[in-house]
N, CA, C and O atoms as a Tinker XYZ file with bonds, in Angstrom:
   416  protein
     1  N     11.625000   -3.371000  -13.725000    73     2
     2  CA    11.260000   -3.448000  -12.345000    64     1     3
     3  C     10.715000   -4.706000  -11.642000    63     2     4     5
     4  O      9.823000   -5.426000  -12.090000    81     3
     5  N     11.406000   -4.880000  -10.422000    73     3     6
     6  CA    10.676000   -6.138000   -9.779000    64     5     7
     7  C      9.668000   -5.447000   -8.937000    63     6     8     9
     8  O      9.825000   -4.400000   -8.310000    81     7
     9  N      8.521000   -6.258000   -9.024000    73     7    10
    10  CA     7.118000   -6.061000   -7.800000    64     9    11
    11  C      7.533000   -6.483000   -6.491000    63    10    12    13
    12  O      7.267000   -5.813000   -5.493000    81    11
    13  N      8.181000   -7.579000   -6.449000    73    11    14
    14  CA     8.563000   -8.494000   -5.300000    64    13    15
    15  C      9.975000   -8.890000   -5.601000    63    14    16    17
    16  O     10.513000   -9.465000   -6.547000    81    15
    17  N     10.491000   -8.255000   -4.185000    73    15    18
    18  CA    11.814000   -9.113000   -4.015000    64    17    19
    19  C     11.870000   -9.678000   -2.725000    63    18    20    21
    20  O     11.347000   -8.945000   -1.885000    81    19
    21  N     12.402000  -10.903000   -2.213000    73    19    22
    22  CA    12.491000  -11.585000   -1.139000    64    21    23
    23  C     13.986000  -11.645000   -0.850000    63    22    24    25
    24  O     14.770000  -12.117000   -1.673000    81    23
    25  N     14.319000  -11.226000    0.169000    73    23    26
    26  CA    15.731000  -11.249000    0.750000    64    25    27
    27  C     15.968000  -10.941000    2.104000    63    26    28    29
    28  O     15.401000  -10.000000    2.659000    81    27
    29  N     16.975000  -11.865000    2.805000    73    27    30
    30  CA    17.251000  -11.970000    4.080000    64    29    31
    31  C     15.938000  -12.226000    4.877000    63    30    32    33
    32  O     15.872000  -11.438000    5.821000    81    31
    33  N     15.076000  -12.908000    4.820000    73    31    34
    34  CA    13.750000  -13.216000    5.316000    64    33    35
    35  C     12.698000  -12.052000    5.361000    63    34    36    37
    36  O     11.825000  -12.001000    6.226000    81    35
    37  N     12.839000  -11.173000    4.417000    73    35    38
    38  CA    11.578000  -10.064000    4.398000    64    37    39
    39  C     11.127000  -10.078000    2.939000    63    38    40    41
    40  O     11.811000  -10.555000    2.033000    81    39
    41  N     10.047000   -9.576000    2.796000    73    39    42
    42  CA     9.394000   -9.815000    1.330000    64    41    43
    43  C      9.166000   -8.127000    1.267000    63    42    44    45
    44  O      8.467000   -7.534000    2.089000    81    43
    45  N      9.904000   -7.440000    0.108000    73    43    46
    46  CA     9.754000   -6.006000   -0.002000    64    45    47
    47  C      9.198000   -5.972000   -1.371000    63    46    48    49
    48  O      9.674000   -6.514000   -2.368000    81    47
    49  N      7.827000   -5.061000   -1.256000    73    47    50
    50  CA     6.815000   -5.134000   -2.482000    64    49    51
    51  C      7.226000   -3.383000   -3.015000    63    50    52    53
    52  O      7.301000   -2.374000   -2.314000    81    51
    53  N      7.410000   -3.526000   -4.336000    73    51    54
    54  CA     7.528000   -1.916000   -4.826000    64    53    55
    55  C      6.368000   -1.085000   -4.731000    63    54    56    57
    56  O      5.261000   -1.620000   -4.669000    81    55
    57  N      6.491000    0.184000   -4.711000    73    55    58
    58  CA     5.786000    1.094000   -4.811000    64    57    59
    59  C      4.379000    0.662000   -5.496000    63    58    60    61
    60  O      4.544000    0.505000   -6.706000    81    59
    61  N      3.303000    0.470000   -5.161000    73    59    62
    62  CA     2.065000    0.186000   -5.920000    64    61    63
    63  C      1.056000    1.281000   -6.100000    63    62    64    65
    64  O      0.575000    1.935000   -5.175000    81    63
    65  N      0.723000    1.450000   -7.622000    73    63    66
    66  CA    -0.002000    2.540000   -7.803000    64    65    67
    67  C     -1.560000    2.015000   -8.612000    63    66    68    69
    68  O     -1.689000    0.901000   -9.120000    81    67
    69  N     -2.450000    2.882000   -8.593000    73    67    70
    70  CA    -3.787000    1.996000   -9.041000    64    69    71
    71  C     -3.735000    2.146000  -10.411000    63    70    72    73
    72  O     -2.996000    3.023000  -10.859000    81    71
    73  N     -4.422000    1.411000  -11.212000    73    71    74
    74  CA    -4.747000    1.761000  -12.353000    64    73    75
    75  C     -5.944000    2.373000  -12.776000    63    74    76    77
    76  O     -6.288000    2.596000  -13.936000    81    75
    77  N     -6.594000    2.643000  -11.655000    73    75    78
    78  CA    -8.022000    3.574000  -11.643000    64    77    79
    79  C     -7.433000    5.125000  -11.403000    63    78    80    81
    80  O     -7.781000    5.658000  -10.349000    81    79
    81  N     -6.706000    5.764000  -12.158000    73    79    82
    82  CA    -6.358000    7.274000  -12.119000    64    81    83
    83  C     -7.492000    7.913000  -12.096000    63    82    84    85
    84  O     -8.462000    7.584000  -12.777000    81    83
    85  N     -7.457000    8.936000  -11.262000    73    83    86
    86  CA    -8.777000   10.105000  -11.315000    64    85    87
    87  C    -10.040000    9.433000  -10.486000    63    86    88    89
    88  O    -11.020000   10.085000  -10.125000    81    87
    89  N     -9.886000    8.252000  -10.283000    73    87    90
    90  CA   -10.832000    7.666000   -9.234000    64    89    91
    91  C    -10.893000    8.303000   -8.032000    63    90    92    93
    92  O     -9.931000    9.008000   -7.729000    81    91
    93  N    -11.839000    8.207000   -7.257000    73    91    94
    94  CA   -12.011000    8.548000   -5.728000    64    93    95
    95  C    -10.681000    7.875000   -5.080000    63    94    96    97
    96  O    -10.160000    6.854000   -5.530000    81    95
    97  N    -10.135000    8.719000   -3.772000    73    95    98
    98  CA    -9.121000    8.026000   -3.258000    64    97    99
    99  C     -9.531000    6.678000   -2.503000    63    98   100   101
   100  O     -8.658000    5.828000   -2.330000    81    99
   101  N    -10.529000    6.509000   -2.155000    73    99   102
   102  CA   -10.982000    5.270000   -1.533000    64   101   103
   103  C    -10.882000    4.009000   -2.725000    63   102   104   105
   104  O    -10.429000    2.876000   -2.567000    81   103
   105  N    -11.345000    4.496000   -3.701000    73   103   106
   106  CA   -11.299000    3.350000   -4.935000    64   105   107
   107  C     -9.840000    3.128000   -5.138000    63   106   108   109
   108  O     -9.397000    1.985000   -5.030000    81   107
   109  N     -9.109000    4.062000   -5.404000    73   107   110
   110  CA    -7.615000    3.931000   -5.758000    64   109   111
   111  C     -6.750000    3.084000   -4.339000    63   110   112   113
   112  O     -5.747000    2.404000   -4.555000    81   111
   113  N     -7.258000    3.246000   -3.090000    73   111   114
   114  CA    -6.816000    2.759000   -2.296000    64   113   115
   115  C     -7.181000    1.174000   -2.186000    63   114   116   117
   116  O     -6.331000    0.284000   -2.174000    81   115
   117  N     -8.367000    1.006000   -2.118000    73   115   118
   118  CA    -8.664000   -0.293000   -2.383000    64   117   119
   119  C     -7.962000   -1.372000   -3.573000    63   118   120   121
   120  O     -7.557000   -2.528000   -3.444000    81   119
   121  N     -8.005000   -0.539000   -4.668000    73   119   122
   122  CA    -7.302000   -1.449000   -5.531000    64   121   123
   123  C     -6.196000   -1.773000   -5.324000    63   122   124   125
   124  O     -5.790000   -2.871000   -5.705000    81   123
   125  N     -5.313000   -0.784000   -4.578000    73   123   126
   126  CA    -3.750000   -0.931000   -4.348000    64   125   127
   127  C     -3.754000   -2.059000   -3.421000    63   126   128   129
   128  O     -3.066000   -3.021000   -3.764000    81   127
   129  N     -4.381000   -2.138000   -2.330000    73   127   130
   130  CA    -4.750000   -3.089000   -0.973000    64   129   131
   131  C     -4.824000   -4.342000   -1.478000    63   130   132   133
   132  O     -4.179000   -5.297000   -1.047000    81   131
   133  N     -5.813000   -4.377000   -2.643000    73   131   134
   134  CA    -6.105000   -5.648000   -2.812000    64   133   135
   135  C     -4.918000   -6.406000   -3.583000    63   134   136   137
   136  O     -4.741000   -7.608000   -3.387000    81   135
   137  N     -4.072000   -5.638000   -4.506000    73   135   138
   138  CA    -3.159000   -6.019000   -5.164000    64   137   139
   139  C     -2.158000   -6.094000   -4.226000    63   138   140   141
   140  O     -1.457000   -7.090000   -4.408000    81   139
   141  N     -1.783000   -5.326000   -3.166000    73   139   142
   142  CA    -0.765000   -6.002000   -2.482000    64   141   143
   143  C     -1.220000   -7.423000   -1.679000    63   142   144   145
   144  O     -0.366000   -8.286000   -1.477000    81   143
   145  N     -2.350000   -7.573000   -1.321000    73   143   146
   146  CA    -2.706000   -8.955000   -0.634000    64   145   147
   147  C     -2.427000   -9.933000   -1.813000    63   146   148   149
   148  O     -1.946000  -11.032000   -1.538000    81   147
   149  N     -2.701000   -9.602000   -3.135000    73   147   150
   150  CA    -2.321000  -10.871000   -4.312000    64   149   151
   151  C     -0.603000  -11.066000   -4.181000    63   150   152   153
   152  O     -0.022000  -12.122000   -4.429000    81   151
   153  N     -0.012000   -9.926000   -3.778000    73   151   154
   154  CA     1.374000   -9.883000   -4.257000    64   153   155
   155  C      2.077000  -10.602000   -3.067000    63   154   156   157
   156  O      3.135000  -11.225000   -3.168000    81   155
   157  N      1.386000  -10.443000   -1.980000    73   155   158
   158  CA     1.980000  -10.893000   -0.644000    64   157   159
   159  C      1.699000  -12.505000   -0.480000    63   158   160   161
   160  O      2.416000  -13.271000    0.165000    81   159
   161  N      0.488000  -12.865000   -1.208000    73   159   162
   162  CA     0.038000  -14.231000   -1.422000    64   161   163
   163  C      1.026000  -15.029000   -2.275000    63   162   164   165
   164  O      1.559000  -16.100000   -1.985000    81   163
   165  N      1.151000  -14.357000   -3.289000    73   163   166
   166  CA     2.429000  -15.065000   -4.246000    64   165   167
   167  C      3.840000  -15.411000   -3.524000    63   166   168   169
   168  O      4.708000  -16.131000   -4.019000    81   167
   169  N      3.893000  -14.931000   -2.587000    73   167   170
   170  CA     5.122000  -15.319000   -1.844000    64   169   171
   171  C      4.945000  -16.040000   -0.710000    63   170   172   173
   172  O      5.931000  -16.343000   -0.038000    81   171
   173  N      3.509000  -16.469000   -0.281000    73   171   174
   174  CA     3.019000  -17.158000    0.880000    64   173   175
   175  C      3.055000  -16.821000    2.033000    63   174   176   177
   176  O      3.157000  -17.573000    3.003000    81   175
   177  N      2.946000  -15.248000    2.035000    73   175   178
   178  CA     2.585000  -14.564000    3.290000    64   177   179
   179  C      1.325000  -13.660000    3.203000    63   178   180   181
   180  O      0.691000  -13.688000    2.149000    81   179
   181  N      0.886000  -12.823000    4.266000    73   179   182
   182  CA    -0.262000  -12.500000    4.165000    64   181   183
   183  C     -0.006000  -11.030000    4.888000    63   182   184   185
   184  O      1.073000  -10.675000    5.365000    81   183
   185  N     -1.244000  -10.241000    4.867000    73   183   186
   186  CA    -0.882000   -8.928000    5.385000    64   185   187
   187  C     -0.522000   -9.004000    7.104000    63   186   188   189
   188  O     -0.031000   -8.053000    7.711000    81   187
   189  N     -0.788000  -10.011000    7.588000    73   187   190
   190  CA    -0.549000  -10.007000    8.937000    64   189   191
   191  C      1.002000  -10.191000    9.170000    63   190   192   193
   192  O      1.517000  -10.378000   10.272000    81   191
   193  N      1.599000  -10.118000    8.088000    73   191   194
   194  CA     3.104000  -10.274000    8.230000    64   193   195
   195  C      3.866000   -8.844000    8.058000    63   194   196   197
   196  O      5.057000   -8.695000    8.332000    81   195
   197  N      3.009000   -7.808000    7.563000    73   195   198
   198  CA     3.573000   -6.593000    7.190000    64   197   199
   199  C      4.036000   -5.918000    8.401000    63   198   200   201
   200  O      3.384000   -5.787000    9.436000    81   199
   201  N      5.303000   -5.475000    8.158000    73   199   202
   202  CA     5.908000   -4.732000    9.067000    64   201   203
   203  C      6.010000   -3.413000    9.146000    63   202   204   205
   204  O      5.962000   -2.810000   10.218000    81   203
   205  N      6.184000   -2.773000    7.837000    73   203   206
   206  CA     5.933000   -1.522000    7.863000    64   205   207
   207  C      5.510000   -1.061000    6.427000    63   206   208   209
   208  O      5.968000   -1.773000    5.533000    81   207
   209  N      4.675000    0.058000    6.004000    73   207   210
   210  CA     4.470000    0.310000    4.987000    64   209   211
   211  C      4.572000    2.073000    4.616000    63   210   212   213
   212  O      3.991000    2.831000    5.393000    81   211
   213  N      5.150000    2.528000    3.692000    73   211   214
   214  CA     5.289000    3.599000    3.110000    64   213   215
   215  C      4.258000    4.324000    2.270000    63   214   216   217
   216  O      4.269000    3.905000    1.112000    81   215
   217  N      3.383000    5.266000    2.487000    73   215   218
   218  CA     2.194000    5.797000    1.781000    64   217   219
   219  C      2.299000    7.275000    1.358000    63   218   220   221
   220  O      2.245000    8.242000    2.119000    81   219
   221  N      2.458000    7.294000    0.022000    73   219   222
   222  CA     2.210000    8.703000   -0.620000    64   221   223
   223  C      1.020000    9.192000   -0.794000    63   222   224   225
   224  O      0.184000    8.458000   -1.321000    81   223
   225  N      0.705000   10.344000   -0.456000    73   223   226
   226  CA    -0.636000   10.777000   -1.018000    64   225   227
   227  C     -0.150000   11.978000   -1.874000    63   226   228   229
   228  O      0.925000   12.565000   -1.753000    81   227
   229  N     -1.132000   12.229000   -2.752000    73   227   230
   230  CA    -1.146000   13.291000   -3.748000    64   229   231
   231  C     -1.362000   14.833000   -3.221000    63   230   232   233
   232  O     -0.982000   15.864000   -3.778000    81   231
   233  N     -2.116000   14.685000   -1.927000    73   231   234
   234  CA    -2.865000   15.699000   -1.258000    64   233   235
   235  C     -3.256000   15.266000    0.180000    63   234   236   237
   236  O     -3.752000   14.178000    0.471000    81   235
   237  N     -2.921000   16.408000    1.147000    73   235   238
   238  CA    -3.066000   15.946000    2.747000    64   237   239
   239  C     -4.841000   15.645000    2.898000    63   238   240   241
   240  O     -5.349000   14.907000    3.742000    81   239
   241  N     -5.569000   16.423000    1.852000    73   239   242
   242  CA    -6.890000   16.372000    2.046000    64   241   243
   243  C     -7.514000   14.934000    2.033000    63   242   244   245
   244  O     -8.529000   14.632000    2.660000    81   243
   245  N     -6.731000   14.022000    1.185000    73   243   246
   246  CA    -7.220000   12.605000    1.071000    64   245   247
   247  C     -6.875000   11.881000    2.292000    63   246   248   249
   248  O     -7.073000   10.667000    2.236000    81   247
   249  N     -6.422000   12.331000    3.341000    73   247   250
   250  CA    -5.980000   11.534000    4.607000    64   249   251
   251  C     -6.945000   10.747000    5.294000    63   250   252   253
   252  O     -6.774000    9.586000    5.666000    81   251
   253  N     -8.056000   11.497000    5.455000    73   251   254
   254  CA    -9.096000   10.816000    6.234000    64   253   255
   255  C     -9.771000    9.733000    5.495000    63   254   256   257
   256  O    -10.056000    8.704000    6.109000    81   255
   257  N    -10.052000    9.849000    4.269000    73   255   258
   258  CA   -10.822000    9.020000    3.384000    64   257   259
   259  C     -9.725000    7.869000    3.241000    63   258   260   261
   260  O    -10.032000    6.678000    3.286000    81   259
   261  N     -8.221000    8.400000    3.039000    73   259   262
   262  CA    -7.315000    7.072000    2.992000    64   261   263
   263  C     -7.442000    6.246000    3.993000    63   262   264   265
   264  O     -7.663000    5.060000    3.749000    81   263
   265  N     -7.303000    6.805000    5.616000    73   263   266
   266  CA    -7.212000    5.921000    6.632000    64   265   267
   267  C     -8.370000    5.027000    6.724000    63   266   268   269
   268  O     -8.199000    3.818000    6.882000    81   267
   269  N     -9.619000    5.582000    6.628000    73   267   270
   270  CA   -10.874000    4.724000    6.437000    64   269   271
   271  C    -10.434000    3.340000    5.864000    63   270   272   273
   272  O    -10.512000    2.268000    6.464000    81   271
   273  N     -9.968000    3.539000    4.626000    73   271   274
   274  CA    -9.797000    2.347000    3.745000    64   273   275
   275  C     -8.654000    1.457000    4.488000    63   274   276   277
   276  O     -8.691000    0.238000    4.656000    81   275
   277  N     -7.781000    2.224000    4.831000    73   275   278
   278  CA    -6.642000    1.292000    5.475000    64   277   279
   279  C     -6.902000    0.720000    6.574000    63   278   280   281
   280  O     -6.298000   -0.296000    6.917000    81   279
   281  N     -8.116000    1.443000    7.510000    73   279   282
   282  CA    -8.065000    0.685000    8.557000    64   281   283
   283  C     -8.899000   -0.348000    8.796000    63   282   284   285
   284  O     -8.948000   -1.015000    9.830000    81   283
   285  N     -9.711000   -0.500000    7.590000    73   283   286
   286  CA   -10.548000   -1.415000    7.197000    64   285   287
   287  C     -9.653000   -2.691000    6.926000    63   286   288   289
   288  O     -9.884000   -3.794000    7.422000    81   287
   289  N     -8.563000   -2.390000    6.046000    73   287   290
   290  CA    -7.550000   -3.619000    5.553000    64   289   291
   291  C     -6.667000   -3.930000    6.735000    63   290   292   293
   292  O     -6.352000   -5.110000    6.891000    81   291
   293  N     -6.231000   -3.038000    7.578000    73   291   294
   294  CA    -5.154000   -3.666000    8.456000    64   293   295
   295  C     -6.044000   -4.817000    9.485000    63   294   296   297
   296  O     -7.173000   -4.592000    9.922000    81   295
   297  N     -5.369000   -5.883000    9.702000    73   295   298
   298  CA    -6.106000   -7.064000   10.758000    64   297   299
   299  C     -5.942000   -6.507000   12.131000    63   298   300   301
   300  O     -4.942000   -5.870000   12.464000    81   299
   301  N     -6.587000   -6.671000   12.638000    73   299   302
   302  CA    -6.741000   -6.425000   14.357000    64   301   303
   303  C     -5.408000   -7.018000   14.960000    63   302   304   305
   304  O     -5.141000   -8.214000   14.843000    81   303
   305  N     -4.551000   -6.085000   15.637000    73   303   306
   306  CA    -3.356000   -6.614000   16.325000    64   305   307
   307  C     -2.103000   -6.839000   15.557000    63   306   308   309
   308  O     -1.085000   -7.340000   16.035000    81   307
   309  N     -2.274000   -6.373000   14.148000    73   307   310
   310  CA    -1.289000   -6.565000   13.299000    64   309   311
   311  C     -0.999000   -5.308000   12.386000    63   310   312   313
   312  O     -0.688000   -5.398000   11.198000    81   311
   313  N     -1.167000   -3.878000   13.233000    73   311   314
   314  CA    -0.966000   -2.653000   12.422000    64   313   315
   315  C      0.554000   -2.477000   12.367000    63   314   316   317
   316  O      1.294000   -2.466000   13.350000    81   315
   317  N      0.872000   -2.360000   11.260000    73   315   318
   318  CA     2.327000   -2.389000   11.100000    64   317   319
   319  C      2.767000   -0.612000   11.097000    63   318   320   321
   320  O      2.001000    0.306000   10.800000    81   319
   321  N      4.038000   -0.506000   11.466000    73   319   322
   322  CA     4.458000    1.002000   11.268000    64   321   323
   323  C      4.208000    1.243000   10.137000    63   322   324   325
   324  O      4.165000    0.417000    9.225000    81   323
   325  N      3.932000    2.895000   10.026000    73   323   326
   326  CA     3.640000    3.399000    8.802000    64   325   327
   327  C      4.255000    4.965000    8.725000    63   326   328   329
   328  O      4.390000    5.705000    9.699000    81   327
   329  N      4.504000    5.203000    7.703000    73   327   330
   330  CA     4.827000    6.528000    7.174000    64   329   331
   331  C      4.049000    6.933000    5.877000    63   330   332   333
   332  O      3.988000    6.343000    4.799000    81   331
   333  N      3.338000    8.376000    6.378000    73   331   334
   334  CA     2.178000    8.788000    5.472000    64   333   335
   335  C      2.633000   10.274000    4.927000    63   334   336   337
   336  O      2.776000   11.149000    5.781000    81   335
   337  N      2.843000   10.568000    3.688000    73   335   338
   338  CA     3.685000   11.760000    3.249000    64   337   339
   339  C      3.010000   12.259000    2.059000    63   338   340   341
   340  O      2.771000   11.401000    1.210000    81   339
   341  N      2.640000   13.486000    1.798000    73   339   342
   342  CA     2.109000   14.483000    0.549000    64   341   343
   343  C      3.720000   14.380000   -0.503000    63   342   344   345
   344  O      4.890000   14.696000   -0.288000    81   343
   345  N      3.141000   13.902000   -1.413000    73   343   346
   346  CA     3.884000   14.009000   -2.613000    64   345   347
   347  C      3.246000   13.938000   -4.230000    63   346   348   349
   348  O      2.207000   13.388000   -4.597000    81   347
   349  N      4.148000   14.615000   -4.959000    73   347   350
   350  CA     3.751000   14.602000   -6.402000    64   349   351
   351  C      3.930000   13.484000   -6.905000    63   350   352   353
   352  O      5.058000   12.992000   -6.929000    81   351
   353  N      2.743000   12.786000   -7.465000    73   351   354
   354  CA     3.094000   11.179000   -8.122000    64   353   355
   355  C      3.152000   11.390000   -9.375000    63   354   356   357
   356  O      2.675000   12.388000   -9.915000    81   355
   357  N      3.911000   10.209000  -10.124000    73   355   358
   358  CA     4.300000   10.549000  -11.427000    64   357   359
   359  C      3.443000   10.651000  -12.804000    63   358   360   361
   360  O      3.848000   10.940000  -13.930000    81   359
   361  N      2.061000   10.305000  -12.344000    73   359   362
   362  CA     1.198000   10.353000  -13.373000    64   361   363
   363  C     -0.137000   10.955000  -12.829000    63   362   364   365
   364  O     -0.678000   10.524000  -11.810000    81   363
   365  N     -0.749000   12.236000  -13.770000    73   363   366
   366  CA    -1.823000   12.807000  -13.301000    64   365   367
   367  C     -3.086000   11.767000  -12.969000    63   366   368   369
   368  O     -3.359000   10.739000  -13.589000    81   367
   369  N     -3.753000   12.308000  -11.853000    73   367   370
   370  CA    -4.927000   11.414000  -11.413000    64   369   371
   371  C     -4.367000   10.355000  -10.531000    63   370   372   373
   372  O     -5.239000    9.699000   -9.960000    81   371
   373  N     -3.161000   10.024000  -10.278000    73   371   374
   374  CA    -2.779000    9.186000   -9.155000    64   373   375
   375  C     -2.747000   10.062000   -7.898000    63   374   376   377
   376  O     -2.041000   11.063000   -7.769000    81   375
   377  N     -3.509000    9.617000   -7.081000    73   375   378
   378  CA    -3.564000   10.024000   -5.632000    64   377   379
   379  C     -2.749000    9.306000   -4.456000    63   378   380   381
   380  O     -2.435000    9.797000   -3.372000    81   379
   381  N     -2.535000    8.261000   -4.850000    73   379   382
   382  CA    -1.922000    7.448000   -3.482000    64   381   383
   383  C     -1.040000    6.230000   -4.281000    63   382   384   385
   384  O     -1.364000    5.649000   -5.317000    81   383
   385  N      0.085000    6.052000   -3.524000    73   383   386
   386  CA     1.260000    5.039000   -3.911000    64   385   387
   387  C      1.501000    4.470000   -2.589000    63   386   388   389
   388  O      1.621000    5.291000   -1.679000    81   387
   389  N      1.610000    3.069000   -2.257000    73   387   390
   390  CA     2.186000    2.400000   -1.374000    64   389   391
   391  C      3.109000    1.180000   -1.393000    63   390   392   393
   392  O      3.091000    0.371000   -2.320000    81   391
   393  N      3.819000    1.091000   -0.461000    73   391   394
   394  CA     5.047000    0.199000   -0.659000    64   393   395
   395  C      5.139000   -0.404000    0.756000    63   394   396   397
   396  O      5.189000    0.311000    1.757000    81   395
   397  N      5.159000   -1.791000    0.798000    73   395   398
   398  CA     5.325000   -2.381000    2.400000    64   397   399
   399  C      6.372000   -3.392000    2.312000    63   398   400   401
   400  O      6.625000   -3.893000    1.217000    81   399
   401  N      6.913000   -3.689000    3.212000    73   399   402
   402  CA     7.890000   -4.700000    3.642000    64   401   403
   403  C      7.287000   -5.835000    4.882000    63   402   404   405
   404  O      7.032000   -5.476000    6.032000    81   403
   405  N      7.151000   -7.061000    4.441000    73   403   406
   406  CA     6.618000   -8.100000    5.419000    64   405   407
   407  C      7.704000   -9.298000    5.798000    63   406   408   409
   408  O      8.635000   -9.584000    5.045000    81   407
   409  N      7.482000   -9.905000    6.961000    73   407   410
   410  CA     8.411000  -11.012000    7.183000    64   409   411
   411  C      7.983000  -11.999000    6.043000    63   410   412   413
   412  O      6.825000  -11.951000    5.631000    81   411
   413  N      8.861000  -12.871000    5.533000    73   411   414
   414  CA     8.943000  -14.022000    4.690000    64   413   415
   415  C      8.463000  -15.362000    5.466000    63   414   416
   416  O      8.470000  -16.447000    4.885000    81   415
């Protein structure tokens, strides 16, 4: 599976999950967002170019804690569109998955 695909002027990142399964949601989210920063940088762009994010949470009870991490990560004036839903993730202990699309 590709982690990054660049096509038609867009950078598409595959859904990112944490290596820290079972850790608090803030730890998992921070790990993923740090990885997203690195993946974007590998294509020559940064998070100010993110257009949209899809977020899956294992439980809606994590919403507020996730948002605190998200809000600290998003650059002022560059908030992307976002969908956030509850979903059963593929591995026990995973509480969040994030996929983003950015301008190349």
